[in-house]
Structure formats: structure tokens, C-alpha cells
PyMOL CGO cylinders between C-alpha atoms (Angstrom):
from pymol import cmd
from pymol.cgo import CYLINDER

trace = [
    CYLINDER, -39.89, 64.96, -13.10, -38.58, 61.69, -11.69, 0.3, 1, 1, 1, 1, 1, 1,
    CYLINDER, -38.58, 61.69, -11.69, -42.09, 60.76, -10.60, 0.3, 1, 1, 1, 1, 1, 1,
    CYLINDER, -42.09, 60.76, -10.60, -43.31, 61.04, -14.19, 0.3, 1, 1, 1, 1, 1, 1,
    CYLINDER, -43.31, 61.04, -14.19, -40.64, 58.75, -15.62, 0.3, 1, 1, 1, 1, 1, 1,
    CYLINDER, -40.64, 58.75, -15.62, -41.92, 55.31, -16.59, 0.3, 1, 1, 1, 1, 1, 1,
    CYLINDER, -41.92, 55.31, -16.59, -40.10, 52.27, -17.95, 0.3, 1, 1, 1, 1, 1, 1,
    CYLINDER, -40.10, 52.27, -17.95, -39.99, 53.62, -21.50, 0.3, 1, 1, 1, 1, 1, 1,
    CYLINDER, -39.99, 53.62, -21.50, -38.62, 56.95, -20.24, 0.3, 1, 1, 1, 1, 1, 1,
    CYLINDER, -38.62, 56.95, -20.24, -35.86, 55.20, -18.33, 0.3, 1, 1, 1, 1, 1, 1,
    CYLINDER, -35.86, 55.20, -18.33, -34.90, 53.26, -21.46, 0.3, 1, 1, 1, 1, 1, 1,
    CYLINDER, -34.90, 53.26, -21.46, -34.76, 56.54, -23.35, 0.3, 1, 1, 1, 1, 1, 1,
    CYLINDER, -34.76, 56.54, -23.35, -32.78, 58.24, -20.58, 0.3, 1, 1, 1, 1, 1, 1,
    CYLINDER, -32.78, 58.24, -20.58, -30.24, 55.43, -20.69, 0.3, 1, 1, 1, 1, 1, 1,
    CYLINDER, -30.24, 55.43, -20.69, -28.91, 56.93, -23.94, 0.3, 1, 1, 1, 1, 1, 1,
    CYLINDER, -28.91, 56.93, -23.94, -27.87, 60.03, -22.03, 0.3, 1, 1, 1, 1, 1, 1,
    CYLINDER, -27.87, 60.03, -22.03, -26.05, 57.79, -19.55, 0.3, 1, 1, 1, 1, 1, 1,
    CYLINDER, -26.05, 57.79, -19.55, -24.43, 55.77, -22.34, 0.3, 1, 1, 1, 1, 1, 1,
    CYLINDER, -24.43, 55.77, -22.34, -23.12, 58.86, -24.14, 0.3, 1, 1, 1, 1, 1, 1,
    CYLINDER, -23.12, 58.86, -24.14, -20.17, 59.60, -21.80, 0.3, 1, 1, 1, 1, 1, 1,
    CYLINDER, -20.17, 59.60, -21.80, -19.44, 55.86, -21.67, 0.3, 1, 1, 1, 1, 1, 1,
    CYLINDER, -19.44, 55.86, -21.67, -19.04, 55.93, -25.46, 0.3, 1, 1, 1, 1, 1, 1,
    CYLINDER, -19.04, 55.93, -25.46, -17.04, 59.17, -25.51, 0.3, 1, 1, 1, 1, 1, 1,
    CYLINDER, -17.04, 59.17, -25.51, -14.49, 58.52, -22.74, 0.3, 1, 1, 1, 1, 1, 1,
    CYLINDER, -14.49, 58.52, -22.74, -12.72, 55.51, -24.34, 0.3, 1, 1, 1, 1, 1, 1,
    CYLINDER, -12.72, 55.51, -24.34, -12.10, 57.60, -27.47, 0.3, 1, 1, 1, 1, 1, 1,
    CYLINDER, -12.10, 57.60, -27.47, -11.22, 60.85, -25.73, 0.3, 1, 1, 1, 1, 1, 1,
    CYLINDER, -11.22, 60.85, -25.73, -8.78, 59.11, -23.36, 0.3, 1, 1, 1, 1, 1, 1,
    CYLINDER, -8.78, 59.11, -23.36, -7.30, 56.79, -25.99, 0.3, 1, 1, 1, 1, 1, 1,
    CYLINDER, -7.30, 56.79, -25.99, -8.13, 53.55, -24.21, 0.3, 1, 1, 1, 1, 1, 1,
    CYLINDER, -8.13, 53.55, -24.21, -6.94, 50.25, -25.61, 0.3, 1, 1, 1, 1, 1, 1,
    CYLINDER, -6.94, 50.25, -25.61, -9.73, 48.84, -27.80, 0.3, 1, 1, 1, 1, 1, 1,
    CYLINDER, -9.73, 48.84, -27.80, -11.56, 52.13, -27.19, 0.3, 1, 1, 1, 1, 1, 1,
    CYLINDER, -11.56, 52.13, -27.19, -12.98, 52.13, -30.71, 0.3, 1, 1, 1, 1, 1, 1,
    CYLINDER, -12.98, 52.13, -30.71, -14.60, 48.73, -30.21, 0.3, 1, 1, 1, 1, 1, 1,
    CYLINDER, -14.60, 48.73, -30.21, -15.93, 49.77, -26.81, 0.3, 1, 1, 1, 1, 1, 1,
    CYLINDER, -15.93, 49.77, -26.81, -17.45, 52.95, -28.26, 0.3, 1, 1, 1, 1, 1, 1,
    CYLINDER, -17.45, 52.95, -28.26, -18.94, 51.03, -31.20, 0.3, 1, 1, 1, 1, 1, 1,
    CYLINDER, -18.94, 51.03, -31.20, -20.52, 48.52, -28.80, 0.3, 1, 1, 1, 1, 1, 1,
    CYLINDER, -20.52, 48.52, -28.80, -22.00, 51.30, -26.66, 0.3, 1, 1, 1, 1, 1, 1,
    CYLINDER, -22.00, 51.30, -26.66, -23.37, 53.07, -29.74, 0.3, 1, 1, 1, 1, 1, 1,
    CYLINDER, -23.37, 53.07, -29.74, -24.96, 49.81, -30.90, 0.3, 1, 1, 1, 1, 1, 1,
    CYLINDER, -24.96, 49.81, -30.90, -26.61, 49.46, -27.49, 0.3, 1, 1, 1, 1, 1, 1,
    CYLINDER, -26.61, 49.46, -27.49, -27.84, 53.06, -27.67, 0.3, 1, 1, 1, 1, 1, 1,
    CYLINDER, -27.84, 53.06, -27.67, -29.30, 52.40, -31.10, 0.3, 1, 1, 1, 1, 1, 1,
    CYLINDER, -29.30, 52.40, -31.10, -31.11, 49.36, -29.72, 0.3, 1, 1, 1, 1, 1, 1,
    CYLINDER, -31.11, 49.36, -29.72, -32.67, 51.43, -26.93, 0.3, 1, 1, 1, 1, 1, 1,
    CYLINDER, -32.67, 51.43, -26.93, -33.92, 53.91, -29.54, 0.3, 1, 1, 1, 1, 1, 1,
    CYLINDER, -33.92, 53.91, -29.54, -35.65, 51.08, -31.37, 0.3, 1, 1, 1, 1, 1, 1,
    CYLINDER, -35.65, 51.08, -31.37, -37.16, 49.65, -28.18, 0.3, 1, 1, 1, 1, 1, 1,
    CYLINDER, -37.16, 49.65, -28.18, -38.34, 52.63, -26.11, 0.3, 1, 1, 1, 1, 1, 1,
    CYLINDER, -38.34, 52.63, -26.11, -41.15, 53.68, -28.45, 0.3, 1, 1, 1, 1, 1, 1,
    CYLINDER, -41.15, 53.68, -28.45, -42.44, 50.13, -28.70, 0.3, 1, 1, 1, 1, 1, 1,
    CYLINDER, -42.44, 50.13, -28.70, -42.39, 49.76, -24.91, 0.3, 1, 1, 1, 1, 1, 1,
    CYLINDER, -42.39, 49.76, -24.91, -44.22, 53.07, -24.45, 0.3, 1, 1, 1, 1, 1, 1,
    CYLINDER, -44.22, 53.07, -24.45, -46.97, 52.05, -26.87, 0.3, 1, 1, 1, 1, 1, 1,
    CYLINDER, -46.97, 52.05, -26.87, -47.16, 48.50, -25.56, 0.3, 1, 1, 1, 1, 1, 1,
    CYLINDER, -47.16, 48.50, -25.56, -47.56, 49.62, -21.95, 0.3, 1, 1, 1, 1, 1, 1,
    CYLINDER, -47.56, 49.62, -21.95, -49.75, 52.60, -22.83, 0.3, 1, 1, 1, 1, 1, 1,
    CYLINDER, -49.75, 52.60, -22.83, -47.33, 55.02, -21.18, 0.3, 1, 1, 1, 1, 1, 1,
    CYLINDER, -47.33, 55.02, -21.18, -46.70, 57.52, -23.98, 0.3, 1, 1, 1, 1, 1, 1,
    CYLINDER, -46.70, 57.52, -23.98, -46.08, 60.87, -22.26, 0.3, 1, 1, 1, 1, 1, 1,
    CYLINDER, -46.08, 60.87, -22.26, -44.94, 64.35, -23.19, 0.3, 1, 1, 1, 1, 1, 1,
    CYLINDER, -44.94, 64.35, -23.19, -41.92, 63.93, -20.91, 0.3, 1, 1, 1, 1, 1, 1,
    CYLINDER, -41.92, 63.93, -20.91, -40.94, 60.76, -22.77, 0.3, 1, 1, 1, 1, 1, 1,
    CYLINDER, -40.94, 60.76, -22.77, -41.39, 62.44, -26.15, 0.3, 1, 1, 1, 1, 1, 1,
    CYLINDER, -41.39, 62.44, -26.15, -39.13, 65.38, -25.26, 0.3, 1, 1, 1, 1, 1, 1,
    CYLINDER, -39.13, 65.38, -25.26, -36.62, 63.08, -23.58, 0.3, 1, 1, 1, 1, 1, 1,
    CYLINDER, -36.62, 63.08, -23.58, -36.47, 60.91, -26.69, 0.3, 1, 1, 1, 1, 1, 1,
    CYLINDER, -36.47, 60.91, -26.69, -35.80, 63.91, -28.92, 0.3, 1, 1, 1, 1, 1, 1,
    CYLINDER, -35.80, 63.91, -28.92, -33.14, 65.28, -26.58, 0.3, 1, 1, 1, 1, 1, 1,
    CYLINDER, -33.14, 65.28, -26.58, -31.29, 61.99, -26.19, 0.3, 1, 1, 1, 1, 1, 1,
    CYLINDER, -31.29, 61.99, -26.19, -31.33, 61.23, -29.93, 0.3, 1, 1, 1, 1, 1, 1,
    CYLINDER, -31.33, 61.23, -29.93, -30.08, 64.64, -31.01, 0.3, 1, 1, 1, 1, 1, 1,
    CYLINDER, -30.08, 64.64, -31.01, -27.45, 64.90, -28.30, 0.3, 1, 1, 1, 1, 1, 1,
    CYLINDER, -27.45, 64.90, -28.30, -26.08, 61.39, -28.80, 0.3, 1, 1, 1, 1, 1, 1,
    CYLINDER, -26.08, 61.39, -28.80, -25.78, 61.67, -32.59, 0.3, 1, 1, 1, 1, 1, 1,
    CYLINDER, -25.78, 61.67, -32.59, -24.41, 65.23, -32.59, 0.3, 1, 1, 1, 1, 1, 1,
    CYLINDER, -24.41, 65.23, -32.59, -21.73, 64.47, -29.99, 0.3, 1, 1, 1, 1, 1, 1,
    CYLINDER, -21.73, 64.47, -29.99, -20.62, 61.23, -31.63, 0.3, 1, 1, 1, 1, 1, 1,
    CYLINDER, -20.62, 61.23, -31.63, -20.41, 62.75, -35.12, 0.3, 1, 1, 1, 1, 1, 1,
    CYLINDER, -20.41, 62.75, -35.12, -18.53, 65.71, -33.66, 0.3, 1, 1, 1, 1, 1, 1,
    CYLINDER, -18.53, 65.71, -33.66, -16.12, 63.27, -32.02, 0.3, 1, 1, 1, 1, 1, 1,
    CYLINDER, -16.12, 63.27, -32.02, -15.62, 61.46, -35.33, 0.3, 1, 1, 1, 1, 1, 1,
    CYLINDER, -15.62, 61.46, -35.33, -14.71, 64.79, -36.92, 0.3, 1, 1, 1, 1, 1, 1,
    CYLINDER, -14.71, 64.79, -36.92, -12.26, 65.48, -34.08, 0.3, 1, 1, 1, 1, 1, 1,
    CYLINDER, -12.26, 65.48, -34.08, -10.65, 62.09, -34.77, 0.3, 1, 1, 1, 1, 1, 1,
    CYLINDER, -10.65, 62.09, -34.77, -10.35, 63.01, -38.45, 0.3, 1, 1, 1, 1, 1, 1,
    CYLINDER, -10.35, 63.01, -38.45, -12.76, 60.31, -39.59, 0.3, 1, 1, 1, 1, 1, 1,
    CYLINDER, -12.76, 60.31, -39.59, -15.26, 62.70, -41.18, 0.3, 1, 1, 1, 1, 1, 1,
    CYLINDER, -15.26, 62.70, -41.18, -14.85, 66.34, -42.32, 0.3, 1, 1, 1, 1, 1, 1,
    CYLINDER, -14.85, 66.34, -42.32, -16.05, 69.03, -39.93, 0.3, 1, 1, 1, 1, 1, 1,
    CYLINDER, -16.05, 69.03, -39.93, -18.80, 70.13, -42.29, 0.3, 1, 1, 1, 1, 1, 1,
    CYLINDER, -18.80, 70.13, -42.29, -20.62, 66.90, -41.45, 0.3, 1, 1, 1, 1, 1, 1,
    CYLINDER, -20.62, 66.90, -41.45, -21.26, 67.71, -37.76, 0.3, 1, 1, 1, 1, 1, 1,
    CYLINDER, -21.26, 67.71, -37.76, -21.78, 71.33, -38.82, 0.3, 1, 1, 1, 1, 1, 1,
    CYLINDER, -21.78, 71.33, -38.82, -24.74, 70.37, -41.00, 0.3, 1, 1, 1, 1, 1, 1,
    CYLINDER, -24.74, 70.37, -41.00, -26.13, 67.96, -38.42, 0.3, 1, 1, 1, 1, 1, 1,
    CYLINDER, -26.13, 67.96, -38.42, -25.92, 70.41, -35.52, 0.3, 1, 1, 1, 1, 1, 1,
    CYLINDER, -25.92, 70.41, -35.52, -27.37, 73.28, -37.56, 0.3, 1, 1, 1, 1, 1, 1,
    CYLINDER, -27.37, 73.28, -37.56, -30.30, 71.10, -38.58, 0.3, 1, 1, 1, 1, 1, 1,
    CYLINDER, -30.30, 71.10, -38.58, -30.96, 69.89, -35.04, 0.3, 1, 1, 1, 1, 1, 1,
    CYLINDER, -30.96, 69.89, -35.04, -30.83, 73.39, -33.54, 0.3, 1, 1, 1, 1, 1, 1,
    CYLINDER, -30.83, 73.39, -33.54, -33.14, 74.81, -36.23, 0.3, 1, 1, 1, 1, 1, 1,
    CYLINDER, -33.14, 74.81, -36.23, -35.70, 72.02, -35.96, 0.3, 1, 1, 1, 1, 1, 1,
    CYLINDER, -35.70, 72.02, -35.96, -35.56, 72.12, -32.15, 0.3, 1, 1, 1, 1, 1, 1,
    CYLINDER, -35.56, 72.12, -32.15, -36.36, 75.85, -32.14, 0.3, 1, 1, 1, 1, 1, 1,
    CYLINDER, -36.36, 75.85, -32.14, -39.34, 75.31, -34.43, 0.3, 1, 1, 1, 1, 1, 1,
    CYLINDER, -39.34, 75.31, -34.43, -40.49, 72.41, -32.28, 0.3, 1, 1, 1, 1, 1, 1,
    CYLINDER, -40.49, 72.41, -32.28, -40.25, 74.45, -29.06, 0.3, 1, 1, 1, 1, 1, 1,
    CYLINDER, -40.25, 74.45, -29.06, -42.26, 77.29, -30.55, 0.3, 1, 1, 1, 1, 1, 1,
    CYLINDER, -42.26, 77.29, -30.55, -44.91, 75.13, -32.16, 0.3, 1, 1, 1, 1, 1, 1,
    CYLINDER, -44.91, 75.13, -32.16, -45.24, 72.34, -29.59, 0.3, 1, 1, 1, 1, 1, 1,
    CYLINDER, -45.24, 72.34, -29.59, -44.73, 73.50, -26.03, 0.3, 1, 1, 1, 1, 1, 1,
    CYLINDER, -44.73, 73.50, -26.03, -46.60, 70.42, -24.80, 0.3, 1, 1, 1, 1, 1, 1,
    CYLINDER, -46.60, 70.42, -24.80, -46.19, 67.08, -26.57, 0.3, 1, 1, 1, 1, 1, 1,
    CYLINDER, -46.19, 67.08, -26.57, -44.21, 67.12, -29.82, 0.3, 1, 1, 1, 1, 1, 1,
    CYLINDER, -44.21, 67.12, -29.82, -45.37, 64.90, -32.69, 0.3, 1, 1, 1, 1, 1, 1,
    CYLINDER, -45.37, 64.90, -32.69, -43.79, 61.49, -33.10, 0.3, 1, 1, 1, 1, 1, 1,
    CYLINDER, -43.79, 61.49, -33.10, -40.93, 61.20, -35.56, 0.3, 1, 1, 1, 1, 1, 1,
    CYLINDER, -40.93, 61.20, -35.56, -42.08, 60.57, -39.09, 0.3, 1, 1, 1, 1, 1, 1,
    CYLINDER, -42.08, 60.57, -39.09, -40.51, 58.10, -41.49, 0.3, 1, 1, 1, 1, 1, 1,
    CYLINDER, -40.51, 58.10, -41.49, -37.85, 60.64, -42.49, 0.3, 1, 1, 1, 1, 1, 1,
    CYLINDER, -37.85, 60.64, -42.49, -36.79, 61.25, -38.92, 0.3, 1, 1, 1, 1, 1, 1,
    CYLINDER, -36.79, 61.25, -38.92, -36.65, 57.53, -38.12, 0.3, 1, 1, 1, 1, 1, 1,
    CYLINDER, -36.65, 57.53, -38.12, -34.63, 56.82, -41.26, 0.3, 1, 1, 1, 1, 1, 1,
    CYLINDER, -34.63, 56.82, -41.26, -32.25, 59.65, -40.39, 0.3, 1, 1, 1, 1, 1, 1,
    CYLINDER, -32.25, 59.65, -40.39, -31.68, 58.30, -36.88, 0.3, 1, 1, 1, 1, 1, 1,
    CYLINDER, -31.68, 58.30, -36.88, -31.19, 54.71, -38.06, 0.3, 1, 1, 1, 1, 1, 1,
    CYLINDER, -31.19, 54.71, -38.06, -28.74, 55.70, -40.81, 0.3, 1, 1, 1, 1, 1, 1,
    CYLINDER, -28.74, 55.70, -40.81, -26.80, 57.92, -38.39, 0.3, 1, 1, 1, 1, 1, 1,
    CYLINDER, -26.80, 57.92, -38.39, -26.34, 55.17, -35.82, 0.3, 1, 1, 1, 1, 1, 1,
    CYLINDER, -26.34, 55.17, -35.82, -25.33, 52.61, -38.47, 0.3, 1, 1, 1, 1, 1, 1,
    CYLINDER, -25.33, 52.61, -38.47, -22.83, 55.08, -39.93, 0.3, 1, 1, 1, 1, 1, 1,
    CYLINDER, -22.83, 55.08, -39.93, -21.32, 55.95, -36.54, 0.3, 1, 1, 1, 1, 1, 1,
    CYLINDER, -21.32, 55.95, -36.54, -20.86, 52.29, -35.57, 0.3, 1, 1, 1, 1, 1, 1,
    CYLINDER, -20.86, 52.29, -35.57, -19.51, 51.41, -39.01, 0.3, 1, 1, 1, 1, 1, 1,
    CYLINDER, -19.51, 51.41, -39.01, -16.96, 54.24, -39.01, 0.3, 1, 1, 1, 1, 1, 1,
    CYLINDER, -16.96, 54.24, -39.01, -15.72, 53.32, -35.52, 0.3, 1, 1, 1, 1, 1, 1,
    CYLINDER, -15.72, 53.32, -35.52, -15.26, 49.70, -36.55, 0.3, 1, 1, 1, 1, 1, 1,
    CYLINDER, -15.26, 49.70, -36.55, -13.57, 50.72, -39.80, 0.3, 1, 1, 1, 1, 1, 1,
    CYLINDER, -13.57, 50.72, -39.80, -11.14, 52.95, -37.93, 0.3, 1, 1, 1, 1, 1, 1,
    CYLINDER, -11.14, 52.95, -37.93, -10.29, 50.10, -35.56, 0.3, 1, 1, 1, 1, 1, 1,
    CYLINDER, -10.29, 50.10, -35.56, -9.48, 47.90, -38.54, 0.3, 1, 1, 1, 1, 1, 1,
    CYLINDER, -9.48, 47.90, -38.54, -7.39, 50.60, -40.21, 0.3, 1, 1, 1, 1, 1, 1,
    CYLINDER, -7.39, 50.60, -40.21, -5.38, 51.12, -37.01, 0.3, 1, 1, 1, 1, 1, 1,
    CYLINDER, -5.38, 51.12, -37.01, -4.58, 47.41, -36.72, 0.3, 1, 1, 1, 1, 1, 1,
    CYLINDER, -4.58, 47.41, -36.72, -6.99, 46.64, -33.90, 0.3, 1, 1, 1, 1, 1, 1,
    CYLINDER, -6.99, 46.64, -33.90, -8.86, 43.45, -33.19, 0.3, 1, 1, 1, 1, 1, 1,
    CYLINDER, -8.86, 43.45, -33.19, -10.92, 43.76, -36.36, 0.3, 1, 1, 1, 1, 1, 1,
    CYLINDER, -10.92, 43.76, -36.36, -7.74, 43.86, -38.44, 0.3, 1, 1, 1, 1, 1, 1,
    CYLINDER, -7.74, 43.86, -38.44, -6.88, 40.42, -37.10, 0.3, 1, 1, 1, 1, 1, 1,
    CYLINDER, -6.88, 40.42, -37.10, -10.41, 39.17, -37.60, 0.3, 1, 1, 1, 1, 1, 1,
    CYLINDER, -10.41, 39.17, -37.60, -10.41, 40.42, -41.19, 0.3, 1, 1, 1, 1, 1, 1,
    CYLINDER, -10.41, 40.42, -41.19, -7.80, 37.80, -42.05, 0.3, 1, 1, 1, 1, 1, 1,
    CYLINDER, -7.80, 37.80, -42.05, -10.49, 35.17, -41.51, 0.3, 1, 1, 1, 1, 1, 1,
    CYLINDER, -10.49, 35.17, -41.51, -13.60, 37.14, -42.44, 0.3, 1, 1, 1, 1, 1, 1,
    CYLINDER, -13.60, 37.14, -42.44, -13.82, 39.65, -45.32, 0.3, 1, 1, 1, 1, 1, 1,
    CYLINDER, -13.82, 39.65, -45.32, -14.80, 42.71, -43.29, 0.3, 1, 1, 1, 1, 1, 1,
    CYLINDER, -14.80, 42.71, -43.29, -13.15, 45.39, -45.42, 0.3, 1, 1, 1, 1, 1, 1,
    CYLINDER, -13.15, 45.39, -45.42, -15.75, 45.50, -48.24, 0.3, 1, 1, 1, 1, 1, 1,
    CYLINDER, -15.75, 45.50, -48.24, -18.55, 45.86, -45.69, 0.3, 1, 1, 1, 1, 1, 1,
    CYLINDER, -18.55, 45.86, -45.69, -16.87, 48.45, -43.48, 0.3, 1, 1, 1, 1, 1, 1,
    CYLINDER, -16.87, 48.45, -43.48, -15.75, 50.47, -46.50, 0.3, 1, 1, 1, 1, 1, 1,
    CYLINDER, -15.75, 50.47, -46.50, -19.43, 51.27, -47.00, 0.3, 1, 1, 1, 1, 1, 1,
    CYLINDER, -19.43, 51.27, -47.00, -19.48, 53.17, -43.69, 0.3, 1, 1, 1, 1, 1, 1,
    CYLINDER, -19.48, 53.17, -43.69, -18.48, 56.55, -45.19, 0.3, 1, 1, 1, 1, 1, 1,
    CYLINDER, -18.48, 56.55, -45.19, -21.29, 56.21, -47.73, 0.3, 1, 1, 1, 1, 1, 1,
    CYLINDER, -21.29, 56.21, -47.73, -23.66, 55.40, -44.87, 0.3, 1, 1, 1, 1, 1, 1,
    CYLINDER, -23.66, 55.40, -44.87, -22.60, 58.66, -43.22, 0.3, 1, 1, 1, 1, 1, 1,
    CYLINDER, -22.60, 58.66, -43.22, -23.25, 60.62, -46.43, 0.3, 1, 1, 1, 1, 1, 1,
    CYLINDER, -23.25, 60.62, -46.43, -26.66, 58.96, -46.60, 0.3, 1, 1, 1, 1, 1, 1,
    CYLINDER, -26.66, 58.96, -46.60, -27.29, 59.96, -42.98, 0.3, 1, 1, 1, 1, 1, 1,
    CYLINDER, -27.29, 59.96, -42.98, -26.35, 63.58, -43.75, 0.3, 1, 1, 1, 1, 1, 1,
    CYLINDER, -26.35, 63.58, -43.75, -28.65, 63.59, -46.77, 0.3, 1, 1, 1, 1, 1, 1,
    CYLINDER, -28.65, 63.59, -46.77, -31.52, 62.21, -44.71, 0.3, 1, 1, 1, 1, 1, 1,
    CYLINDER, -31.52, 62.21, -44.71, -30.74, 64.76, -42.00, 0.3, 1, 1, 1, 1, 1, 1,
    CYLINDER, -30.74, 64.76, -42.00, -31.15, 67.59, -44.49, 0.3, 1, 1, 1, 1, 1, 1,
    CYLINDER, -31.15, 67.59, -44.49, -34.26, 66.11, -46.13, 0.3, 1, 1, 1, 1, 1, 1,
    CYLINDER, -34.26, 66.11, -46.13, -35.97, 65.34, -42.82, 0.3, 1, 1, 1, 1, 1, 1,
    CYLINDER, -35.97, 65.34, -42.82, -35.19, 68.87, -41.62, 0.3, 1, 1, 1, 1, 1, 1,
    CYLINDER, -35.19, 68.87, -41.62, -36.65, 70.43, -44.75, 0.3, 1, 1, 1, 1, 1, 1,
    CYLINDER, -36.65, 70.43, -44.75, -39.70, 68.21, -44.47, 0.3, 1, 1, 1, 1, 1, 1,
    CYLINDER, -39.70, 68.21, -44.47, -40.22, 69.27, -40.86, 0.3, 1, 1, 1, 1, 1, 1,
    CYLINDER, -40.22, 69.27, -40.86, -39.80, 72.96, -41.64, 0.3, 1, 1, 1, 1, 1, 1,
    CYLINDER, -39.80, 72.96, -41.64, -42.25, 72.74, -44.54, 0.3, 1, 1, 1, 1, 1, 1,
    CYLINDER, -42.25, 72.74, -44.54, -44.76, 70.94, -42.33, 0.3, 1, 1, 1, 1, 1, 1,
    CYLINDER, -44.76, 70.94, -42.33, -44.47, 73.10, -39.20, 0.3, 1, 1, 1, 1, 1, 1,
    CYLINDER, -44.47, 73.10, -39.20, -42.33, 76.14, -40.06, 0.3, 1, 1, 1, 1, 1, 1,
    CYLINDER, -42.33, 76.14, -40.06, -45.30, 78.28, -41.07, 0.3, 1, 1, 1, 1, 1, 1,
    CYLINDER, -45.30, 78.28, -41.07, -47.10, 77.51, -37.83, 0.3, 1, 1, 1, 1, 1, 1,
    CYLINDER, -47.10, 77.51, -37.83, -43.95, 78.35, -35.89, 0.3, 1, 1, 1, 1, 1, 1,
    CYLINDER, -43.95, 78.35, -35.89, -43.74, 81.78, -37.53, 0.3, 1, 1, 1, 1, 1, 1,
    CYLINDER, -43.74, 81.78, -37.53, -47.35, 82.41, -36.51, 0.3, 1, 1, 1, 1, 1, 1,
    CYLINDER, -47.35, 82.41, -36.51, -46.39, 81.37, -33.01, 0.3, 1, 1, 1, 1, 1, 1,
    CYLINDER, -46.39, 81.37, -33.01, -43.54, 83.88, -32.97, 0.3, 1, 1, 1, 1, 1, 1,
    CYLINDER, -43.54, 83.88, -32.97, -45.87, 86.62, -34.22, 0.3, 1, 1, 1, 1, 1, 1,
    CYLINDER, -45.87, 86.62, -34.22, -48.45, 85.85, -31.55, 0.3, 1, 1, 1, 1, 1, 1,
    CYLINDER, -48.45, 85.85, -31.55, -45.77, 85.81, -28.87, 0.3, 1, 1, 1, 1, 1, 1,
    CYLINDER, -45.77, 85.81, -28.87, -44.32, 89.12, -30.06, 0.3, 1, 1, 1, 1, 1, 1,
    CYLINDER, -44.32, 89.12, -30.06, -47.78, 90.69, -30.25, 0.3, 1, 1, 1, 1, 1, 1,
    CYLINDER, -47.78, 90.69, -30.25, -48.59, 89.49, -26.74, 0.3, 1, 1, 1, 1, 1, 1,
    CYLINDER, -48.59, 89.49, -26.74, -45.37, 90.95, -25.35, 0.3, 1, 1, 1, 1, 1, 1,
    CYLINDER, -45.37, 90.95, -25.35, -45.97, 94.27, -27.08, 0.3, 1, 1, 1, 1, 1, 1,
    CYLINDER, -45.97, 94.27, -27.08, -49.51, 94.45, -25.71, 0.3, 1, 1, 1, 1, 1, 1,
    CYLINDER, -49.51, 94.45, -25.71, -48.25, 93.59, -22.23, 0.3, 1, 1, 1, 1, 1, 1,
    CYLINDER, -48.25, 93.59, -22.23, -45.59, 96.29, -22.39, 0.3, 1, 1, 1, 1, 1, 1,
    CYLINDER, -45.59, 96.29, -22.39, -48.12, 98.82, -23.67, 0.3, 1, 1, 1, 1, 1, 1,
    CYLINDER, -48.12, 98.82, -23.67, -50.57, 98.05, -20.88, 0.3, 1, 1, 1, 1, 1, 1,
    CYLINDER, -50.57, 98.05, -20.88, -47.87, 98.31, -18.21, 0.3, 1, 1, 1, 1, 1, 1,
    CYLINDER, -47.87, 98.31, -18.21, -46.37, 101.55, -19.55, 0.3, 1, 1, 1, 1, 1, 1,
    CYLINDER, -46.37, 101.55, -19.55, -46.94, 104.57, -17.27, 0.3, 1, 1, 1, 1, 1, 1,
    CYLINDER, -46.94, 104.57, -17.27, -49.51, 107.11, -18.44, 0.3, 1, 1, 1, 1, 1, 1,
    CYLINDER, -49.51, 107.11, -18.44, -48.79, 110.83, -18.44, 0.3, 1, 1, 1, 1, 1, 1,
]
cmd.load_cgo(trace, "trace")
């Protein structure tokens, strides 16, 4: 697989590398860990905005890159939202909805598109953008609430009104997650069911042909 990775793929794969870098400062309670995690998440969001453009610009759009992009996006967002729930920033039903949606859509995608999956539509892109903005905003808001560096900066710059919008950004992200999932299932769910039926029929025929005769 390494031979097939091009520049765009490496940019996409960097999100998988950045994920533990964002998680460790929070899990280990590092000083300024919230700001470090927010910075890493911002960088990950930037790579998500850049990798597709690079792939199209260089003419190196591949199936490997498409699957890698989907994997890195879903894993990064799911883990970070789960971590926010663990920190008590968001209720646990938030990562529950997100993870359920991602697993369901991923199963449909695997059944329907074993080769190259379709590019994310406007709903999927909006969901990803809103999720990353919400994650970064909630991390920064928590730093301010805990008296971190942003709390000191807020004495000179009015950050509270802006960061207080972060929970609403997360609710928007959850809403877009549900809507984009429903849109995907309506678009490809029927084809996936046909794929399951064909697969089941093929297995039954194979078992019947290999069964011993008496």
C-alpha cells in the first residue's frame, strides 16, 4: 500500500498521526493540554480542506486516498467527540449518535462500493466542517472556563461571547451528522440491500454446489 500513497494520501494520513498527538495532552492532563489539543485539531481540519484539492490539482485521485480520507475523518471526529464526553464537555448521547451514524454509513459504503467510494457531498462536507469547528471551540471554551491562557486573554479580548457559541456548533454538527447519514442511506441504502441479497444468494449457491450428493 505504501507504494500507492501519493502526496495527497500522505496529507490525509497525517490526520491519523495527529490524532494521538491531540488525545495525549488531554488524557494525561498536561499543562495547557486543551490549547495543544485545539491547535492539533485545527491543523487536522486544515489537512482535510487541503488533501482533496491537492489530489485534484495533481491528478492523483485514487481509491486508496478516498478510503483513507473517510477513515481518517471518521476516526478523528469520533475519538475527539468521545473524549469531550469523557471530559464532561458534551453528553454521552452526542458521541453515541455520531458513532452509530458512522458505523451504519460505513457498512453501507463497504457493501455498495468495494472499489472507490463516491466523494463526500455537500452534506458530508458541512458535517465535517461543523464537527471540527465545534471540537476546537469546545476545547478553547473549556480552557477559558478552567482559568487557562484564554481566561487571561479574555480580559483584553471579548472571547466569551464567541466561545459560548461552541455548544451550539456541536448541536449543529450532530444535526448535520444525522441529516447527512439519512441522505446517504436514502441515496445508496437500497443498492446496499441489493448487494447483500446478491452476496447471500451467491453464498447459498456456492454451498449448494459444494454439498455432497447421496
